[in-house]
C-alpha positions as CSV (number, residue, x, y, z in Angstrom):
1,M,0.1,-0.1,-0.2
2,P,2.8,2.6,0.9
3,I,4.4,2.1,-2.7
4,A,0.9,2.5,-4.4
5,I,0.5,5.9,-2.2
6,I,4.0,6.9,-3.0
7,F,3.1,6.5,-6.8
8,F,-0.1,8.2,-6.8
9,L,1.9,11.1,-4.9
10,G,4.6,11.3,-7.6
11,I,2.3,11.5,-10.3
12,A,0.9,14.6,-8.4
13,N,4.3,15.8,-7.9
14,F,5.3,15.5,-12.0
15,A,1.9,17.4,-13.0
16,M,2.7,20.1,-10.3
17,H,6.5,20.5,-11.6
18,K,5.4,20.5,-15.1
19,A,3.0,23.1,-14.3
20,V,4.9,25.4,-12.8
21,I,7.8,24.9,-15.4
22,D,5.5,25.9,-18.3
23,S,4.1,29.0,-16.8
24,A,6.7,31.1,-17.7
25,H,7.3,32.6,-14.2
26,P,9.9,35.3,-13.9
27,I,11.3,33.3,-11.1
28,L,12.3,30.7,-13.6
29,R,14.2,33.1,-15.7
30,Q,16.3,33.3,-12.7
31,A,17.1,29.8,-12.8
32,T,19.0,30.0,-16.0
33,W,19.7,26.2,-16.3
34,L,15.9,25.8,-16.6
35,A,15.6,28.0,-19.3
36,S,16.6,25.2,-21.8
37,S,15.0,22.0,-22.7
38,K,18.1,20.1,-21.5
39,G,17.3,21.6,-18.1
40,R,13.9,20.8,-17.9
41,R,14.4,17.5,-18.4
42,L,17.2,17.2,-15.8
43,A,14.4,18.8,-13.2
44,L,12.1,16.2,-14.0
45,G,14.8,13.4,-14.2
46,L,16.0,14.7,-10.9
47,E,11.8,14.6,-9.7
48,F,11.9,10.8,-11.0
49,G,14.9,10.0,-9.0
50,V,13.4,11.1,-5.9
51,L,9.9,9.2,-6.7
52,L,12.0,6.4,-7.6
53,A,14.2,6.2,-4.6
54,A,11.1,7.0,-2.4
55,M,9.2,3.8,-4.0
56,L,12.4,1.6,-3.5
57,L,12.6,2.6,0.2
58,A,9.2,1.8,1.0
59,A,9.5,-1.6,-0.6
60,N,12.6,-2.6,1.3
61,G,11.3,-1.8,4.6
62,W,10.5,1.9,5.0
63,P,7.1,2.0,4.4
64,K,6.9,5.1,6.8
65,L,8.8,6.6,4.2
66,A,5.1,7.5,2.7
67,I,4.4,10.0,5.2
68,G,7.6,11.8,4.2
69,Y,7.0,11.7,0.8
70,A,3.0,13.1,1.5
71,I,4.9,15.9,3.7
72,Y,7.0,16.3,0.5
73,T,4.3,16.7,-2.2
74,A,2.6,18.9,0.2
75,L,5.4,21.1,0.3
76,N,5.7,21.1,-3.6
77,G,2.0,21.8,-3.6
78,A,2.1,24.9,-1.5
79,A,5.3,26.4,-3.9
80,A,3.4,25.3,-7.2
81,W,0.7,27.3,-5.7
82,V,2.4,30.2,-4.4
83,I,4.4,30.4,-8.0
84,L,1.1,29.6,-10.1
85,K,-1.1,32.2,-8.4
86,G,1.7,35.0,-9.1
87,Q,2.3,35.3,-5.3
88,G,5.8,34.4,-5.5
């Protein structure tokens, strides 16, 4: 069950990450490495790495890691909301 929870939270993280990258928010211009398509792929690759690590750890005896990943997702959601609503 923790793996499924982490997987669905990972989908939400990817959706938020993609929405922020596609938003063209001025804060993204400050992160020049995100300006290129290679940088965007790298950012999504890092997000995948976090998801993969969380799923592997949960599958190998760390089921409570789902709580930590849920907190990570909540923080990502708050940051995405601030950026996409233009309050950042």
